[in-house]
C-alpha positions as a Markdown table, in Angstrom:
| # | Residue | x | y | z |
|---|---|---|---|---|
| 1 | Met | -8.9 | 91.3 | 41.9 |
| 2 | Thr | -7.7 | 90.1 | 45.7 |
| 3 | Lys | -5.2 | 87.7 | 46.3 |
| 4 | Tyr | -6.1 | 84.7 | 48.6 |
| 5 | Asn | -3.2 | 82.1 | 50.1 |
| 6 | Leu | -5.1 | 78.8 | 50.9 |
| 7 | Asn | -2.4 | 78.4 | 54.0 |
| 8 | Asn | -2.2 | 81.9 | 55.7 |
| 9 | Glu | -6.2 | 82.9 | 55.5 |
| 10 | Pro | -8.4 | 81.0 | 57.9 |
| 11 | Trp | -11.5 | 79.6 | 55.0 |
| 12 | Asp | -14.8 | 77.8 | 55.7 |
| 13 | Ile | -14.8 | 74.7 | 54.2 |
| 14 | Ile | -17.5 | 72.7 | 52.7 |
| 15 | Cys | -17.0 | 69.3 | 51.6 |
| 16 | Asp | -19.2 | 66.8 | 49.6 |
| 17 | Phe | -19.4 | 63.7 | 50.9 |
| 18 | Asp | -20.1 | 61.0 | 47.8 |
| 19 | Gly | -17.7 | 60.0 | 45.1 |
| 20 | Thr | -15.3 | 63.5 | 47.0 |
| 21 | Ile | -14.6 | 61.9 | 50.7 |
| 22 | Ser | -15.7 | 58.9 | 50.1 |
| 23 | Leu | -14.1 | 56.7 | 46.8 |
| 24 | Ile | -17.9 | 55.7 | 45.5 |
| 25 | Asp | -21.0 | 57.1 | 46.0 |
| 26 | Val | -22.9 | 55.3 | 49.1 |
| 27 | Thr | -26.1 | 55.9 | 48.5 |
| 28 | Asp | -26.0 | 54.0 | 45.0 |
| 29 | Ser | -24.2 | 51.9 | 46.5 |
| 30 | Leu | -27.1 | 50.6 | 48.5 |
| 31 | Leu | -29.3 | 51.0 | 46.5 |
| 32 | Glu | -27.3 | 48.6 | 43.9 |
| 33 | Lys | -27.0 | 46.0 | 46.6 |
| 34 | Phe | -30.7 | 46.2 | 48.5 |
| 35 | Ala | -33.0 | 48.0 | 46.5 |
| 36 | Pro | -35.1 | 46.3 | 43.2 |
| 37 | Pro | -34.9 | 47.8 | 39.7 |
| 38 | Glu | -37.6 | 50.3 | 39.8 |
| 39 | Trp | -34.9 | 52.4 | 41.8 |
| 40 | Glu | -32.9 | 52.8 | 38.2 |
| 41 | Glu | -36.2 | 54.3 | 36.7 |
| 42 | Ile | -36.5 | 56.9 | 39.5 |
| 43 | Glu | -32.6 | 57.6 | 39.2 |
| 44 | Lys | -33.0 | 58.3 | 35.3 |
| 45 | Thr | -36.3 | 60.8 | 35.7 |
| 46 | Trp | -33.9 | 62.5 | 38.0 |
| 47 | Gln | -30.7 | 62.4 | 35.7 |
| 48 | Lys | -33.3 | 64.2 | 33.5 |
| 49 | Gly | -34.2 | 66.9 | 35.5 |
| 50 | Ile | -37.8 | 66.1 | 36.0 |
| 51 | Ile | -37.4 | 65.9 | 40.1 |
| 52 | Gly | -35.0 | 67.0 | 42.1 |
| 53 | Ser | -33.7 | 64.7 | 44.8 |
| 54 | His | -35.5 | 65.3 | 47.3 |
| 55 | Glu | -37.9 | 63.8 | 45.8 |
| 56 | Cys | -35.6 | 61.1 | 44.1 |
| 57 | Leu | -34.3 | 60.0 | 47.5 |
| 58 | Ala | -37.7 | 60.2 | 49.1 |
| 59 | Gln | -39.4 | 57.0 | 46.8 |
| 60 | Gln | -36.1 | 55.2 | 46.3 |
| 61 | Ile | -34.5 | 55.0 | 50.3 |
| 62 | Pro | -38.6 | 53.1 | 51.3 |
| 63 | Leu | -37.1 | 50.7 | 47.9 |
| 64 | Leu | -34.4 | 49.8 | 50.6 |
| 65 | Asp | -34.7 | 46.2 | 52.0 |
| 66 | Met | -32.4 | 45.5 | 54.5 |
| 67 | Ser | -31.5 | 44.9 | 58.1 |
| 68 | Gln | -29.2 | 47.1 | 60.3 |
| 69 | Val | -26.4 | 44.5 | 60.3 |
| 70 | Glu | -26.4 | 44.4 | 56.3 |
| 71 | Leu | -26.2 | 47.7 | 56.1 |
| 72 | Asn | -24.0 | 47.7 | 58.7 |
| 73 | Arg | -21.4 | 45.1 | 57.2 |
| 74 | His | -21.8 | 47.1 | 54.0 |
| 75 | Leu | -21.0 | 50.3 | 55.5 |
| 76 | Asp | -17.4 | 49.0 | 56.6 |
| 77 | Glu | -16.5 | 47.9 | 53.8 |
| 78 | Ile | -16.4 | 51.6 | 51.8 |
| 79 | Glu | -13.4 | 53.2 | 52.2 |
| 80 | Ile | -12.5 | 57.3 | 51.6 |
| 81 | Asp | -9.8 | 59.0 | 50.4 |
| 82 | Pro | -6.1 | 58.1 | 51.7 |
| 83 | Asp | -5.4 | 61.7 | 52.2 |
| 84 | Phe | -8.0 | 63.2 | 53.5 |
| 85 | Ser | -7.7 | 62.1 | 57.2 |
| 86 | Thr | -4.5 | 63.7 | 57.1 |
| 87 | Phe | -5.5 | 66.5 | 55.4 |
| 88 | Val | -8.4 | 67.1 | 58.0 |
| 89 | Ala | -6.0 | 67.5 | 60.6 |
| 90 | Glu | -3.7 | 70.3 | 58.8 |
| 91 | Ile | -6.6 | 72.6 | 57.8 |
| 92 | Gln | -7.6 | 72.3 | 61.7 |
| 93 | Gln | -4.7 | 73.4 | 63.1 |
| 94 | Asn | -3.9 | 75.9 | 60.4 |
| 95 | Gly | -7.7 | 77.6 | 61.9 |
| 96 | His | -9.7 | 76.4 | 59.2 |
| 97 | Lys | -13.7 | 75.2 | 59.3 |
| 98 | Ile | -14.8 | 71.8 | 57.7 |
| 99 | Thr | -18.3 | 70.8 | 57.9 |
| 100 | Val | -19.1 | 68.2 | 55.3 |
| 101 | Val | -22.1 | 68.8 | 54.1 |
| 102 | Ser | -24.0 | 65.7 | 51.5 |
| 103 | Asp | -27.1 | 64.6 | 49.9 |
| 104 | Gly | -26.5 | 61.4 | 50.6 |
| 105 | Leu | -27.6 | 59.9 | 54.0 |
| 106 | Asp | -26.5 | 61.2 | 57.3 |
| 107 | Tyr | -26.0 | 57.3 | 59.4 |
| 108 | Ala | -24.2 | 56.0 | 56.3 |
| 109 | Ile | -21.4 | 59.0 | 56.4 |
| 110 | Gln | -21.1 | 59.4 | 60.2 |
| 111 | Arg | -20.6 | 55.1 | 60.7 |
| 112 | Ile | -18.2 | 55.2 | 58.2 |
| 113 | Leu | -16.1 | 58.7 | 59.0 |
| 114 | Asn | -16.3 | 57.3 | 62.6 |
| 115 | Arg | -14.2 | 54.5 | 61.1 |
| 116 | Tyr | -11.2 | 56.8 | 60.4 |
| 117 | Gly | -11.3 | 58.8 | 63.0 |
| 118 | Leu | -13.2 | 61.4 | 61.7 |
| 119 | Gly | -16.5 | 60.9 | 63.6 |
| 120 | Ser | -16.3 | 64.5 | 65.7 |
| 121 | Leu | -16.4 | 66.4 | 61.6 |
| 122 | Val | -19.9 | 68.1 | 61.9 |
| 123 | Ile | -22.4 | 66.4 | 59.0 |
| 124 | Lys | -25.1 | 68.1 | 57.2 |
| 125 | Ala | -27.2 | 65.5 | 55.7 |
| 126 | Asn | -30.5 | 63.7 | 54.9 |
| 127 | Lys | -31.6 | 61.2 | 57.8 |
| 128 | Leu | -31.5 | 58.1 | 57.4 |
| 129 | Ile | -34.8 | 56.3 | 59.6 |
| 130 | Gln | -35.1 | 53.0 | 60.4 |
| 131 | Arg | -38.8 | 52.5 | 60.3 |
| 132 | Ser | -38.9 | 48.5 | 61.0 |
| 133 | Glu | -36.5 | 45.5 | 60.8 |
| 134 | Arg | -36.5 | 46.4 | 57.2 |
| 135 | Ser | -37.7 | 49.1 | 56.1 |
| 136 | Trp | -36.2 | 52.7 | 56.3 |
| 137 | Ser | -37.2 | 56.1 | 55.0 |
| 138 | Val | -35.8 | 59.5 | 54.9 |
| 139 | Thr | -36.5 | 63.3 | 56.1 |
| 140 | Phe | -34.4 | 66.1 | 55.1 |
| 141 | Pro | -34.0 | 68.7 | 57.5 |
| 142 | His | -31.7 | 70.8 | 55.5 |
| 143 | Thr | -33.9 | 71.2 | 52.8 |
| 144 | Asn | -35.0 | 74.8 | 51.3 |
| 145 | Pro | -38.1 | 75.3 | 50.0 |
| 146 | Asn | -36.6 | 77.5 | 47.6 |
| 147 | Cys | -33.9 | 75.4 | 46.3 |
| 148 | Glu | -33.3 | 76.0 | 43.3 |
| 149 | Ile | -32.5 | 72.3 | 42.0 |
| 150 | Ser | -34.7 | 70.7 | 44.4 |
| 151 | Ser | -32.0 | 69.2 | 45.9 |
| 152 | Gly | -33.0 | 67.2 | 49.3 |
| 153 | Asn | -30.3 | 69.1 | 51.0 |
| 154 | Cys | -29.9 | 72.7 | 49.8 |
| 155 | Lys | -25.9 | 73.2 | 50.4 |
| 156 | Cys | -26.4 | 77.5 | 49.2 |
| 157 | Ala | -28.8 | 77.4 | 52.4 |
| 158 | Val | -26.2 | 75.6 | 54.3 |
| 159 | Ala | -23.2 | 78.1 | 52.9 |
| 160 | Glu | -26.1 | 81.4 | 54.3 |
| 161 | Lys | -26.8 | 79.5 | 57.3 |
| 162 | His | -22.8 | 79.3 | 58.4 |
| 163 | Gln | -22.2 | 83.1 | 57.2 |
| 164 | Leu | -24.5 | 84.4 | 59.3 |
| 165 | Glu | -23.8 | 81.7 | 62.7 |
| 166 | Asn | -19.5 | 82.9 | 61.8 |
| 167 | Gln | -20.6 | 86.6 | 62.0 |
| 168 | Leu | -22.9 | 85.7 | 65.7 |
| 169 | Glu | -20.1 | 83.8 | 66.9 |
| 170 | Asn | -17.9 | 86.4 | 65.9 |
| 171 | Ile | -15.4 | 83.7 | 63.9 |
| 172 | Lys | -13.5 | 85.3 | 61.0 |
| 173 | Leu | -14.0 | 82.9 | 58.2 |
| 174 | Asp | -14.7 | 85.3 | 55.4 |
| 175 | Lys | -14.1 | 83.5 | 52.5 |
| 176 | Ser | -16.0 | 80.2 | 51.8 |
| 177 | Leu | -14.5 | 77.4 | 49.5 |
| 178 | Leu | -16.2 | 74.1 | 47.9 |
| 179 | Ile | -14.8 | 71.3 | 47.8 |
| 180 | Gly | -17.0 | 68.8 | 45.8 |
| 181 | Asp | -18.0 | 66.7 | 42.4 |
| 182 | Gly | -21.8 | 66.4 | 41.6 |
| 183 | Thr | -24.9 | 68.1 | 40.2 |
| 184 | Ser | -25.9 | 68.9 | 44.2 |
| 185 | Asp | -22.9 | 71.0 | 44.2 |
| 186 | Phe | -23.6 | 73.1 | 40.8 |
| 187 | Cys | -25.4 | 75.4 | 42.5 |
| 188 | Ile | -23.5 | 76.5 | 45.8 |
| 189 | Ala | -20.5 | 76.4 | 43.4 |
| 190 | Ala | -21.4 | 80.2 | 42.2 |
| 191 | Lys | -21.8 | 81.5 | 45.3 |
| 192 | Val | -18.4 | 80.6 | 47.5 |
| 193 | Asp | -15.0 | 82.2 | 46.9 |
| 194 | Phe | -13.5 | 79.3 | 45.2 |
| 195 | Val | -14.1 | 76.0 | 44.1 |
| 196 | Phe | -11.8 | 72.4 | 44.2 |
| 197 | Ala | -13.8 | 70.5 | 41.5 |
| 198 | Lys | -13.7 | 67.0 | 40.6 |
| 199 | Asn | -15.4 | 65.0 | 38.2 |
| 200 | Val | -18.8 | 66.7 | 36.5 |
| 201 | Leu | -18.6 | 69.4 | 38.5 |
| 202 | Ile | -15.3 | 70.3 | 36.4 |
| 203 | Lys | -17.0 | 70.6 | 33.4 |
| 204 | His | -20.1 | 72.9 | 35.1 |
| 205 | Cys | -17.6 | 74.8 | 36.1 |
| 206 | Ile | -15.3 | 75.6 | 32.8 |
| 207 | Arg | -19.1 | 75.9 | 31.4 |
| 208 | Glu | -20.2 | 78.3 | 34.1 |
| 209 | Lys | -17.0 | 80.4 | 34.2 |
| 210 | Ile | -16.4 | 79.2 | 37.7 |
| 211 | Pro | -13.1 | 80.2 | 39.4 |
| 212 | His | -11.9 | 76.8 | 40.0 |
| 213 | Phe | -9.3 | 74.3 | 40.1 |
| 214 | Pro | -10.0 | 70.5 | 38.5 |
| 215 | Leu | -8.8 | 67.7 | 41.2 |
| 216 | Glu | -8.5 | 63.9 | 41.7 |
| 217 | Asn | -8.2 | 63.2 | 44.7 |
| 218 | Phe | -7.2 | 64.9 | 48.2 |
| 219 | Ser | -3.4 | 64.8 | 47.7 |
| 220 | Gln | -3.8 | 67.4 | 45.2 |
| 221 | Val | -6.0 | 69.6 | 48.0 |
| 222 | Arg | -3.4 | 69.4 | 50.4 |
| 223 | Ser | -0.5 | 70.5 | 48.5 |
| 224 | Leu | -2.9 | 73.6 | 47.3 |
| 225 | Phe | -3.4 | 74.4 | 50.7 |
| 226 | Gln | 0.4 | 74.4 | 51.2 |
| 227 | His | 1.7 | 75.9 | 47.9 |
| 228 | Ile | -1.3 | 77.7 | 46.4 |
| 229 | Ser | -2.7 | 81.3 | 46.3 |
| 230 | Phe | -5.0 | 82.7 | 43.9 |
| 231 | Asn | -6.6 | 85.9 | 42.4 |
| 232 | Gly | -10.0 | 86.0 | 42.5 |
| 233 | Asn | -13.0 | 88.8 | 42.9 |
């Protein structure tokens, strides 16, 4: 067993957005407000595991009926965890690298983070495209045909790419940490060195015996980075 100290060792941190950084699932909130009810039937098909999030979003996003003004107005009402900004400042001061990796929509994430002065964070998410005044679609720049759960954004592939990038740039970030909350984090949770888990990801980590800390907010994350060390394989 190796003992890790979070605050004294640089980590490559992969952080989910919807329900982790943001207080709500942003994509769901857009569908609830701007899409007809059939988006919910598509959602149920995804929840049953019949389709992956790649196919789910590809069907749902074209249902959105909204202008960019309406989209922006909605996004500007969405709040993030009140401790996230301070957390980012603290970890960057200590040499950690953080990337927002989401199976949500890049435009939405960028606009929300910009409002909090966090626009410089690297974001890897699905790409929202405006087709006409009120119609939209989505593309998947981080998809992986071999993704085990058919995600729009394969977080496992992103993590592997990070390892290669760090090696090529001679960045000493040998350990990886996931901060997440949902099903899009299930696969990658088993492939990082440690997990900070919220919501259904906690149950998954318990079921799969994945080392993790359960948490509710970034106030707890900040405390863990300042005070906690743990044993890892």
